[in-house]
C-alpha positions in Angstrom: -11.4 -7.3 -17.6 -9.4 -7.2 -14.4 -11.5 -7.4 -11.3 -10.5 -7.1 -7.7 -11.9 -6.8 -4.2 -10.3 -5.4 -1.1 -9.7 -9.0 0.2 -8.1 -10.0 -3.2 -5.8 -7.0 -3.3 -4.7 -7.6 0.3 -4.1 -11.3 -0.4 -2.0 -10.5 -3.5 0.0 -7.9 -1.7 0.6 -10.3 1.2 1.8 -13.0 -1.2 4.0 -10.6 -3.1 5.7 -9.5 0.1 6.2 -13.1 1.4 9.7 -13.2 2.9 9.7 -9.5 3.8 8.7 -8.4 7.2 5.8 -6.1 6.3 2.4 -5.9 8.0 -0.2 -5.9 5.2 -3.6 -4.7 6.5 -6.8 -2.9 5.6 -7.1 -1.5 9.2 -5.4 1.9 9.9 -4.9 1.1 13.6 -3.0 -2.1 12.7 -0.8 -0.2 10.3 0.0 2.4 12.9 0.7 -0.3 15.5 3.1 -2.1 13.2 5.0 1.1 12.4 5.2 2.1 16.1 6.5 -1.4 16.8 9.3 -1.1 14.2 7.7 -3.0 11.3 7.0 -1.5 7.9 3.3 -1.4 7.0 1.2 -1.5 3.8 -2.3 -0.1 4.4 -4.9 -0.9 1.8 -8.2 0.9 1.9 -11.3 0.7 -0.4 -10.8 2.3 -3.8 -12.2 5.4 -5.5 -14.7 4.3 -8.1 -15.6 5.9 -11.5 -18.6 4.5 -13.4 -17.8 4.3 -17.1 -21.4 3.3 -18.0 -24.3 1.4 -16.5 -22.4 -1.9 -16.3 -18.7 -1.1 -15.9 -16.6 0.9 -13.5 -12.9 1.6 -12.8 -11.5 1.3 -9.3 -8.4 3.3 -8.3 -6.7 1.8 -5.3 -4.4 3.7 -3.1 -2.0 1.8 -0.9 0.1 3.4 1.8 3.5 2.0 2.4 4.9 3.4 5.7 8.5 2.9 7.0 9.1 2.5 10.8 11.7 5.2 10.9 11.7 8.9 10.9 15.0 9.0 8.8 14.2 9.4 5.1 17.6 7.9 4.1 17.0 4.8 6.1 13.5 4.5 4.7 14.8 4.3 1.1 16.5 1.0 2.0 13.2 -0.3 3.5 11.0 0.7 0.5 13.2 -0.6 -2.3 12.4 -4.3 -1.8 8.8 -3.5 -1.0 8.2 -1.5 -4.1 10.0 -4.0 -6.3 8.0 -6.9 -4.8 4.6 -5.2 -5.4 5.1 -3.5 -8.8 4.4 -6.3 -11.2 2.0 -8.5 -9.2 -0.3 -5.6 -8.4 0.3 -3.7 -11.6 1.2 -0.5 -9.9 0.7 2.6 -12.0 2.4 5.2 -9.7 4.4 5.6 -6.5 4.5 9.0 -4.9 6.7 9.9 -1.9 4.7 11.0 1.2 4.9 11.4 4.9 2.5 10.1 7.4 1.9 11.4 10.9 1.4 8.8 13.6 1.4 9.6 17.4 3.0 13.1 16.9 5.8 11.6 14.7 6.3 11.9 11.0 7.2 8.7 9.1 8.4 8.5 5.4 6.2 6.6 3.1 4.8 6.1 -0.4 1.3 6.3 -1.8 1.0 3.5 -4.4 -1.7 3.5 -7.0 -3.2 0.7 -9.1 -6.4 0.6 -11.2 -8.8 -2.3 -11.8 -11.6 -2.5 -14.2 -14.9 -4.1 -13.2 
């Protein structure tokens, strides 16, 4: 069984993104601050949990990758190496394009999904 905690997912994402300038955090205000300062952010929050039985559950993690630009075309170039770096190490199962509103501005992003069994 694959198991993971918020700290482990954050550490794995940080290691996978080594060499890329990306702020990896589990704090929304840190992600917003990074984006406003011109740095891409990966925000990792606690998972949704589904109990399969009394002793096992599945955790579905949603990670938000946010580009520090309001230009969707520029964002594509920012996301490509981030998504490539995270896909295998985290076992991503989906990536959906999104936008995120921070300080009255709309930033392009991706909602990334991965699932762990516990």
